Steps between C-alpha positions, in 0.01 A plus 500: 500500500659558158807299423634760262821668620477867576668724248652731758607312804576156646357367821793653688393845376796538259482553132463156337745361245234485232429874551876583488532317173200694362652829620827411326316429178313825534823691535628323185196601295535860608879514430477337158237744387695795628810367317310450175293822482751742643606586144162656437559765763867544416444497121469875461841536673711225352354574161683827495813363671535214246376713206212262412194566284141375573534180294825410682339550838227272375766239435631543850157428633437194283850353534386374836189333369649249249733310739231535764268313262764238419562402864135471610452134412863412553504661844171329596633161392831556688312592818288182473804288437762656726299704753413863561794565737777445244300646205412826673846540654664485156235717346542765769879511451450554132243780524694668781822512302308621196352786700841592633652503151227729375650769722829474311378492132636758259326414177178356355667166440608472862152602624347229277735234636407591861132490420525163319688368802229629727235326293687171531526536873136598555349262245490207742391690812118490487463133385761403764319697771177319403690170540609612852151610598355166378712332762459759775134611465177332624263424215236746624745786509635478148312802374614706799869393457495595132308822563724627779822418313383673183373780721863539611600521134254779444623668819844487334332669197348764725826568691727494194413845350543706825787274626698513180432870457632556857806282444575680172489829680717360777761284320423548123329242283813278497520494880129406523560182298803408711310539827208291369744232393651479849150454643444209255820326613383530861174328412690217329700435815191502721324247268776247480550521879131457602301314236484121463328320209344245727319674797572189709869578493464850632606539861228750576198313367246364751319164490166684477616676178640183355177318557300721266767594247509313172779248448628545143869547560592127522307420184658774287786301355315169444277590204576699181279797426209396273550796268236428235212446743615780723522743199146411390367549850666835538419632153180697586651686792822554302311677219314714751817590685656612174233763457557615858876519433460754221309738721726444794813588304347830381427587863845413627705645219313807394293639787786714645568647158131551435465730802840656427428600139120507453444728800840671498582394858848501643674171594392505867128579431486241218648243736242587762202451267651182355550361852135567573389296202728209589385510864149428385638181353650413833154502659341316206749215513460436868122531501456276195682211663314543825156509330594198279587285805192612680273399213682164475461437872126563479428324165787253444453604135822604320304630203331755721806577709746540211341538153199715597710743698740544209206578263357752751832671546568546124144632440538762773849591375356558153227721638753729665721509186232638273488852659878543430393556134316817597652627828771768483504597864805380702305404810233304317756333276692380809181375666382308196839346440527401865161325501574325164825376638341393830255274323758366256709398793202362686525206252858406586447302826241271343698476174827395654327257734385306196837327423507395871146367473558321171838345554644558853778247445614686183386851588838653398468362146127580485542864610800531263269397210244754611745784548671434172224667299509790745867538424452448126292737289352641816823659612769483241313659204341798688834589660692503172254625240272745692757787506610423148145529374395798697834679486466633849403388852120529497452147621131514604371773277642584168310709248132411490540247780645227276704356788198474726298332227761227488453453869127468457525253215730269699299528817185408310672207333615379844142498637373325188744217529420449860123493443540235234742288700306189609779315678389382842763594762297322763566155349860494377539121536294453191777663304825359633458294817860458599569877503266547789631272781528747778593306808 
């Protein structure tokens, strides 16, 4: 009989502590993405209310990205040093207050302050969550844990357009931000009440779960992070994740406006089509993590389970992006974009499992290094300069398909870098032995 703990129940038939922690993290991923991309759906409304032009709205989008970038590595280190419980609680309070304040802004300057504050709050969240999952996830379920949590983030993307559109109609755009901020505060309270950095200190954990969980928590404070060796080890996946980040930001920031303006849809219909594209990413994230863990369980080869799946996903995503250059039918455009996003997200479970594979004891710092490039040119520059260059919200397709060509170039570069990466994930001890003590 397998010794791995079940993800859904304990022996008593109740939901296990490990599953509850994973569910809490899933909620966090969904809420943070709703709070960061809600401006995309609300942009057409607050743009008029605050008298902003296209370039100023672009500044609103990118104001989040710069502090988000800055706190990736810092947040990852803080979580490795002080634990995920404290780090995520403080982060949640910051992003919740920032979301609440957005509902009260009266100028561009105030909006930018709220968005910068949101970026500070959310910058540490994903590296810290990876730190928490390293302590609370069985080795053979790392891909699933990363896939299902990022699937929740994409579910947040999928729900945001119709949810925010409904809230705007119900309580105005200001009220929508206030309500979302209250939800974020509720999550912070639930996290600090339930989570423990060391699973052994949790009152609901069972001996069977503790037997198979890794024991990193007690070692966290003993050794400093070996930054140079860790950075070298994470460099290939960091470069690849940068290319992914550019494409992701264009999806998140400009898809609603693409349907709204390119096909002259109203806000509700645009939100519906955008939600459909994002929902494809929900399925891709979950399935990618499941398939990655399955391959690893059969082959015990991390190159096959992680790297090869990432290459396959990006190639398929590229194949579905190409028709966007030539398709001018709303239905086919939505189908192609959905499939391209599905395969782009298929790579995320394997990709985010890599920091946990490479350096489980320092997974917060490792994932912070990886996600820094995603928050760097991959998010900040597209958010700020795309509207300034195009002069209008044609995020995916501007005249002649120039926007889509940029997608294709970066997707192709992503695949090329992965193909030429020869680092062997299956034998990490040859690189930095003391990073990989798991028990």
